[in-house]
PLY file of the C-alpha trace (Angstrom):
ply
format ascii 1.0
element vertex 292
property float x
property float y
property float z
element edge 291
property int vertex1
property int vertex2
end_header
0.00 0.00 0.00
1.18 3.51 -0.82
1.17 4.83 2.74
3.58 2.14 3.88
6.43 3.97 2.23
6.49 6.23 5.28
8.48 5.18 8.32
6.76 6.57 11.39
8.13 7.75 14.70
5.69 7.85 17.63
6.57 9.84 20.74
4.33 9.39 23.80
3.00 5.91 24.53
0.31 6.62 27.11
-3.45 6.07 27.42
-3.95 7.21 23.81
-0.51 6.63 22.37
-0.47 2.89 22.99
-3.68 1.99 21.12
-2.87 4.45 18.34
0.61 3.07 17.75
-0.76 -0.47 17.86
-3.26 0.37 15.11
-0.48 1.85 12.97
1.54 -1.33 13.42
-1.47 -3.46 12.53
-1.88 -1.41 9.35
1.61 -2.43 8.28
3.62 0.68 9.10
7.15 0.52 10.39
6.88 2.40 13.70
9.77 3.69 15.80
8.75 4.55 19.37
10.07 6.52 22.32
8.55 7.20 25.73
9.87 8.84 28.86
8.80 5.80 30.92
10.48 2.92 29.11
8.32 0.22 30.74
5.28 1.55 28.88
6.89 0.47 25.60
6.68 -3.26 26.32
3.31 -3.82 24.63
4.09 -1.90 21.43
7.57 -3.39 21.24
5.98 -6.81 21.49
3.74 -5.87 18.56
6.72 -5.02 16.38
7.62 -1.40 17.14
11.29 -0.46 17.21
12.26 1.13 20.53
14.60 4.10 20.14
17.03 5.25 22.81
16.24 8.92 22.31
13.86 11.23 20.48
16.79 12.32 18.32
17.43 8.75 17.20
13.72 8.36 16.44
13.59 11.55 14.34
16.60 10.57 12.26
15.07 7.14 11.53
11.56 8.39 10.67
9.90 10.19 7.76
6.90 11.32 9.82
7.18 12.05 13.54
3.93 11.79 15.53
3.61 13.36 18.98
0.98 12.37 21.55
2.03 14.25 24.67
0.39 15.62 27.79
0.48 19.38 27.31
2.07 22.44 25.69
5.18 22.33 27.89
5.86 18.70 27.00
5.53 19.34 23.25
7.69 22.46 23.40
10.42 20.68 25.38
10.58 17.68 23.04
10.64 19.84 19.91
13.15 22.46 21.07
15.49 20.06 22.87
15.38 16.99 20.60
13.56 17.38 17.30
14.96 20.69 16.00
18.56 19.49 16.07
17.69 16.23 14.30
14.94 17.33 11.91
15.15 17.96 8.17
13.14 19.59 5.40
11.96 16.23 4.04
10.31 15.28 7.34
6.85 16.06 8.71
5.75 16.42 12.33
2.13 15.55 13.18
1.07 16.63 16.66
-1.88 14.69 18.07
-1.53 16.42 21.45
-4.04 19.02 22.63
-2.02 22.19 23.20
-2.43 25.96 22.92
-2.98 27.28 19.35
-0.59 30.19 19.86
2.15 27.89 21.12
1.50 25.57 18.19
2.08 28.35 15.67
5.18 29.56 17.50
6.80 26.13 17.91
5.97 25.16 14.33
7.51 28.37 12.97
10.65 27.84 15.06
10.98 24.25 13.84
10.60 25.17 10.19
13.02 28.09 10.44
15.63 25.93 12.15
15.57 22.81 9.97
12.75 23.10 7.41
10.61 20.42 9.05
6.86 20.95 8.47
4.00 20.75 10.96
0.41 19.52 11.13
-1.56 19.99 14.33
-4.05 17.12 14.46
-5.66 16.80 17.90
-8.12 13.97 18.26
-11.50 13.36 19.86
-13.05 10.02 20.75
-11.13 8.85 23.79
-9.43 5.51 24.28
-12.41 3.67 22.77
-12.07 5.67 19.55
-8.32 5.07 19.56
-8.79 1.32 19.92
-11.50 1.17 17.25
-9.89 3.56 14.78
-12.95 5.82 14.89
-11.44 9.08 16.10
-12.46 12.50 14.86
-9.36 14.47 13.91
-9.32 18.24 13.39
-6.21 19.32 11.50
-4.33 22.51 10.78
-1.54 22.91 8.25
-0.68 23.27 4.57
-2.75 21.19 2.15
0.12 18.94 0.93
1.02 18.11 4.53
-2.61 17.46 5.41
-2.78 14.92 2.59
0.20 13.07 4.06
-1.51 13.16 7.45
-4.67 11.69 5.89
-2.63 8.80 4.50
-0.57 8.12 7.59
-3.37 8.50 10.13
-6.01 6.62 8.14
-6.02 3.60 10.51
-6.92 5.94 13.38
-9.92 7.99 12.28
-13.41 7.93 10.88
-13.15 11.62 9.99
-10.25 14.00 9.46
-11.25 17.60 8.72
-8.82 20.24 7.45
-9.74 23.30 9.51
-7.23 25.79 8.08
-3.61 26.84 8.68
-1.38 25.66 11.51
-3.12 26.17 14.85
-6.63 25.75 13.46
-6.83 22.14 14.58
-5.95 23.11 18.14
-8.54 25.89 18.20
-11.18 23.42 16.99
-10.16 20.91 19.69
-10.64 23.60 22.33
-14.17 24.16 20.97
-14.74 20.40 21.15
-13.59 20.29 24.77
-15.82 23.19 25.76
-18.83 21.14 24.65
-17.58 17.88 26.17
-16.66 19.42 29.53
-19.90 21.35 30.00
-21.83 18.26 28.91
-20.12 15.95 31.38
-20.59 18.42 34.23
-24.31 18.83 33.61
-24.69 15.04 33.27
-23.11 14.64 36.72
-25.38 17.33 38.13
-28.46 15.75 36.55
-27.62 12.19 37.62
-27.15 13.30 41.22
-30.46 15.20 41.18
-32.33 12.24 39.69
-30.96 9.91 42.35
-31.75 12.37 45.17
-35.32 12.69 43.87
-35.84 8.94 43.97
-35.39 8.15 40.26
-33.40 5.08 39.18
-30.48 7.01 37.69
-29.23 3.90 35.89
-32.26 4.16 33.59
-31.63 7.80 32.61
-29.32 7.13 29.61
-31.77 4.59 28.17
-34.77 6.83 28.80
-33.16 9.80 27.02
-31.61 7.83 24.14
-32.63 9.27 20.78
-34.06 12.47 22.25
-32.63 15.99 22.13
-30.84 15.42 25.45
-29.00 12.35 24.19
-25.26 12.47 23.55
-22.24 10.20 23.43
-21.03 11.51 26.81
-24.41 10.69 28.34
-24.31 7.13 27.02
-20.69 6.63 28.14
-20.38 8.39 31.50
-24.04 8.23 32.56
-24.02 4.48 33.33
-20.60 4.80 34.96
-21.84 7.58 37.23
-24.97 5.60 38.11
-22.87 2.54 39.00
-20.07 4.55 40.63
-17.74 2.82 38.19
-14.63 4.94 37.74
-12.12 2.37 36.44
-10.46 1.94 34.08
-9.56 5.59 33.53
-10.35 6.45 29.89
-9.24 10.05 30.10
-8.51 12.30 33.06
-10.10 15.25 34.82
-6.81 17.14 34.46
-7.03 16.78 30.68
-10.42 18.48 30.54
-9.22 21.14 32.98
-6.13 21.86 30.87
-8.28 22.33 27.77
-10.86 24.48 29.56
-8.07 26.73 30.87
-6.84 27.11 27.30
-10.38 28.00 26.24
-10.56 30.72 28.88
-7.17 32.08 27.83
-8.02 32.02 24.12
-11.39 33.67 24.74
-9.71 36.44 26.71
-7.27 37.12 23.89
-10.13 37.18 21.36
-12.37 39.34 23.52
-15.03 36.61 23.60
-17.29 35.81 26.55
-17.50 32.14 27.53
-19.25 32.21 30.93
-20.42 28.58 30.85
-16.99 27.22 29.98
-15.42 29.56 32.53
-17.69 28.15 35.25
-16.94 24.63 34.02
-13.22 25.35 34.45
-13.80 26.51 38.04
-15.89 23.43 38.87
-13.31 21.15 37.26
-10.58 22.86 39.30
-12.64 22.39 42.47
-13.04 18.70 41.72
-9.38 18.33 40.85
-8.27 20.01 44.07
-10.19 17.31 45.93
-7.74 14.71 44.69
-9.44 13.74 41.43
-7.09 15.24 38.80
-5.82 11.82 37.76
-9.28 10.23 37.89
-11.89 9.66 35.19
-14.42 12.48 34.54
-17.17 10.06 35.67
-16.00 10.93 39.20
-17.57 14.39 38.69
-20.74 12.83 40.11
-19.01 13.22 43.50
-19.28 17.02 43.17
-23.06 16.77 43.42
-23.82 13.48 45.18
-25.48 13.71 48.59
-24.17 10.39 49.83
0 1
1 2
2 3
3 4
4 5
5 6
6 7
7 8
8 9
9 10
10 11
11 12
12 13
13 14
14 15
15 16
16 17
17 18
18 19
19 20
20 21
21 22
22 23
23 24
24 25
25 26
26 27
27 28
28 29
29 30
30 31
31 32
32 33
33 34
34 35
35 36
36 37
37 38
38 39
39 40
40 41
41 42
42 43
43 44
44 45
45 46
46 47
47 48
48 49
49 50
50 51
51 52
52 53
53 54
54 55
55 56
56 57
57 58
58 59
59 60
60 61
61 62
62 63
63 64
64 65
65 66
66 67
67 68
68 69
69 70
70 71
71 72
72 73
73 74
74 75
75 76
76 77
77 78
78 79
79 80
80 81
81 82
82 83
83 84
84 85
85 86
86 87
87 88
88 89
89 90
90 91
91 92
92 93
93 94
94 95
95 96
96 97
97 98
98 99
99 100
100 101
101 102
102 103
103 104
104 105
105 106
106 107
107 108
108 109
109 110
110 111
111 112
112 113
113 114
114 115
115 116
116 117
117 118
118 119
119 120
120 121
121 122
122 123
123 124
124 125
125 126
126 127
127 128
128 129
129 130
130 131
131 132
132 133
133 134
134 135
135 136
136 137
137 138
138 139
139 140
140 141
141 142
142 143
143 144
144 145
145 146
146 147
147 148
148 149
149 150
150 151
151 152
152 153
153 154
154 155
155 156
156 157
157 158
158 159
159 160
160 161
161 162
162 163
163 164
164 165
165 166
166 167
167 168
168 169
169 170
170 171
171 172
172 173
173 174
174 175
175 176
176 177
177 178
178 179
179 180
180 181
181 182
182 183
183 184
184 185
185 186
186 187
187 188
188 189
189 190
190 191
191 192
192 193
193 194
194 195
195 196
196 197
197 198
198 199
199 200
200 201
201 202
202 203
203 204
204 205
205 206
206 207
207 208
208 209
209 210
210 211
211 212
212 213
213 214
214 215
215 216
216 217
217 218
218 219
219 220
220 221
221 222
222 223
223 224
224 225
225 226
226 227
227 228
228 229
229 230
230 231
231 232
232 233
233 234
234 235
235 236
236 237
237 238
238 239
239 240
240 241
241 242
242 243
243 244
244 245
245 246
246 247
247 248
248 249
249 250
250 251
251 252
252 253
253 254
254 255
255 256
256 257
257 258
258 259
259 260
260 261
261 262
262 263
263 264
264 265
265 266
266 267
267 268
268 269
269 270
270 271
271 272
272 273
273 274
274 275
275 276
276 277
277 278
278 279
279 280
280 281
281 282
282 283
283 284
284 285
285 286
286 287
287 288
288 289
289 290
290 291
């Protein structure tokens, strides 16, 4: 297949990175991998990935470098300390991380000026289930020729990849996505707690609302988990939603836009996180409102 001419480098083998890299391996790609915690590479190495001793080694051995990292600081550190000095004009970086649009534009410009390496920001939505099933929604920013390479390379991972505009546009779209997801999950937690307190069998709420205007993927996923107080395994973390909401607040301030609902969501998420739930699943948000 045509896309198999690319050798891929995957940096960041975590909750999302592991299933994504496994799908790329299953599709027949040669995948070089690096992760700060080496033990997390065992599964992908067992599936055929080549473990690299450093990010620099990975960049030199790869045509397309894919990042799936925790936040803006992690992406900036990896790029400025490792990728810039090993990159080249014939290589492409695809960033699946969710980071600040302004930082994306700045880091991408620095990378291209230093070594000619191009950039596509391609944050994803769909969680670990979407990563495992290859059904992610990807919102991408970058030049059209680079987006076409991203479409080829990432094809095993998504059901939809939308080109949103120039570099940074994908990250802005992901922030919009997270505003909806975060507010939705918070109101689901609030609603489930109210239903239970009022004597309704909260476990039946997702089924009762299925197909109506109040239905949503978050309701069908986290609703049953909240009703059952089932918070494991962690699919994504409270701190991830909080990070993205904080970026939304910052971006809105710079644009002069009012986002009162997302601003309140950020405060509530921070309150929940300060109670020791930052590393927990968003289903634990039910604890903010539960009376028991």
